[in-house]
C-alpha positions in Angstrom: 59.5 138.9 152.5 59.6 138.5 155.9 56.5 138.0 158.3 56.2 140.8 160.6 53.1 140.3 162.5 51.3 137.1 163.4 48.2 136.4 161.6 49.6 137.5 157.3 48.5 135.3 154.8 49.0 135.2 151.3 45.7 134.2 150.2 45.0 135.5 146.9 41.6 135.2 145.1 41.2 133.3 141.8 41.2 136.1 139.5 44.0 137.8 141.3 45.7 134.2 140.4 44.9 134.7 136.9 46.5 138.5 136.9 49.6 136.5 138.5 49.5 134.0 135.3 49.1 137.2 132.9 52.1 138.7 134.3 54.5 136.2 134.1 53.4 135.3 130.4 53.6 138.9 129.5 57.4 138.4 131.2 56.4 141.6 133.7 56.9 141.3 137.4 54.5 139.0 139.2 54.4 141.2 142.7 53.9 138.5 144.6 55.9 138.8 147.0 58.0 135.9 146.3 55.2 133.2 147.3 54.4 131.8 143.9 57.6 129.2 142.8 58.8 128.6 139.4 58.4 124.6 139.0 57.2 121.8 136.7 54.8 120.4 139.1 54.8 117.2 136.6 58.8 116.4 137.2 58.2 115.1 140.5 55.8 113.8 142.9 53.8 116.2 145.1 55.1 115.9 148.8 58.8 116.4 147.0 56.9 119.5 145.0 55.3 120.8 148.0 58.5 121.0 149.7 59.7 123.3 147.0 57.2 125.9 147.6 57.1 128.7 150.1 54.4 128.6 153.0 51.8 131.0 153.0 52.0 132.8 156.2 50.9 131.9 160.0 52.2 129.0 161.5 53.5 126.5 158.7 55.3 123.8 160.9 54.4 121.1 158.0 51.0 122.3 157.3 50.3 121.0 154.1 46.5 121.6 154.2 47.6 125.8 153.6 48.1 126.1 149.6 51.1 126.4 148.2 51.1 128.0 144.5 53.5 127.4 141.4 54.2 128.3 138.0 54.5 125.7 135.7 54.0 124.6 132.2 51.5 121.8 131.1 53.3 118.7 128.9 50.9 117.5 125.5 51.0 114.0 125.0 52.6 114.6 121.8 53.4 117.8 119.3 49.8 117.4 117.2 47.8 116.5 120.2 45.9 118.9 122.4 45.3 117.1 125.3 48.1 117.2 128.0 50.0 114.5 130.2 49.2 114.3 133.5 51.8 111.5 134.9 53.9 112.5 137.6 57.3 111.8 138.2 58.5 108.7 137.1 55.0 107.1 136.1 54.7 106.4 139.8 51.3 108.1 139.8 48.8 110.8 138.1 46.7 113.4 138.4 43.4 113.2 137.7 41.1 115.7 137.0 37.8 115.7 138.9 35.7 118.1 137.2 35.0 120.3 133.8 36.6 123.2 135.8 34.4 126.4 137.3 34.8 129.4 135.2 36.5 132.4 136.9 35.4 135.9 135.7 37.5 139.3 136.0 36.6 142.2 138.6 36.4 144.7 135.9 33.4 146.6 135.1 32.4 144.3 132.3 33.7 140.9 133.1 35.3 138.7 131.1 35.4 135.1 131.6 39.6 134.9 132.3 39.6 130.7 132.3 39.1 127.8 134.6 39.8 126.1 137.8 40.1 122.8 137.4 40.5 120.2 140.5 43.0 117.7 140.6 43.5 114.1 142.9 46.7 112.4 142.9 46.4 109.2 142.0 48.8 106.1 142.5 48.6 102.3 142.9 51.9 102.3 144.7 52.5 102.9 148.2 52.8 106.6 149.0 55.3 108.0 151.5 53.2 110.6 152.9 50.3 110.6 154.4 46.8 111.7 153.2 45.7 112.8 149.4 47.2 115.1 147.4 44.9 117.8 146.3 45.7 120.7 143.5 43.9 123.3 141.7 44.6 124.2 138.1 44.1 127.9 136.7 44.0 127.6 133.0 43.2 130.4 130.9 40.5 130.2 128.5 41.3 129.8 124.9 39.9 133.8 123.5 42.5 135.1 126.0 45.6 132.6 124.9 45.1 133.3 121.2 46.7 136.6 122.0 49.7 135.1 123.2 50.1 133.1 120.0 54.1 134.0 119.6 54.7 133.4 123.3 56.4 130.3 124.8 54.3 130.2 127.7 51.0 129.6 126.2 50.8 126.1 128.3 51.7 127.8 131.4 49.3 127.5 134.1 48.9 128.4 138.0 48.9 125.3 140.8 48.1 125.8 144.5 48.9 122.3 145.7 48.1 120.6 149.3 46.8 117.6 150.5 43.9 116.8 152.8 45.0 115.8 156.1 47.3 117.1 159.0 49.5 114.4 160.6 50.8 115.9 163.4 53.0 112.8 164.7 53.8 109.6 163.4 54.4 107.9 166.7 52.0 105.5 168.1 52.5 107.1 171.3 51.2 110.7 170.1 47.6 111.4 169.3 47.3 112.5 165.6 45.3 115.7 165.2 43.0 115.4 161.6 41.8 118.8 160.0 39.4 119.4 157.3 39.7 122.8 155.3 37.4 124.0 152.7 39.3 125.1 149.5 37.5 128.4 149.8 37.9 129.1 153.3 39.1 132.6 154.2 41.7 133.2 156.5 41.9 136.4 158.8 44.5 138.7 157.3 46.1 138.8 153.3 49.3 139.6 152.5 48.6 143.2 150.1 50.9 143.3 147.2 50.1 144.9 144.0 48.0 142.5 142.5 45.0 144.2 144.7 45.2 147.2 143.5 45.8 147.2 139.6 44.5 144.5 137.5 45.8 144.7 133.8 42.7 144.6 131.0 41.9 141.4 129.6 41.6 142.3 126.0 45.4 144.4 125.7 47.8 142.8 123.5 50.7 141.1 124.8 54.2 140.0 123.6 56.5 137.5 125.3 58.6 135.8 123.1 61.9 134.9 125.2 61.6 131.3 127.1 62.0 131.4 130.9 64.5 127.8 131.5 63.0 126.4 135.0 65.5 125.3 137.3 64.1 122.9 139.6 64.5 124.7 143.2 66.8 123.3 145.9 64.9 122.2 149.2 66.3 124.2 152.0 66.6 122.7 155.5 65.5 125.6 158.2 68.0 124.9 161.4 
């Protein structure tokens, strides 16, 4: 989807992100206009992952304060362990969880707990090739909903929103640097309206998803 007018943004609410994830697990069309990228966020460092994602509107020009969205699996430490490994790439860094997560409720007449939104911070002891700390939000379904997908190969998939705290407009010492801080919950002026804003599937509905989808690392395209 190309932006026909200035000011358009893809800025989904938390409950809408869970709806996208539900559609993915149920092997339905996401109706996200291509803004959510299927990519394993744990296979490479965050600055590489961010480059694979699609910017969500406005003047992107490398602005890493704007979230980019991904659907990615989590990886268990072992088959018998319920805990997940958050080591990134070639053991250079780790995604560290910053909180216990915030409950996200559905917008139905009888709201249900859909899952938790967790905050993660990229931590590395090595020299980071990009300025600023990378932040990520993880959207994971609650266990009562995951039970409905007992035959699914996508139970451990989540939606991730990735950005960094700072904008570095220039690396030249002769050019001034601009640092901008944005609130995670900041709402922009206009949202791209997609099917998710009009219909939300029932969370008590049974879904079946059996056939796995192979994740193929996307190719970073350089725009001329």
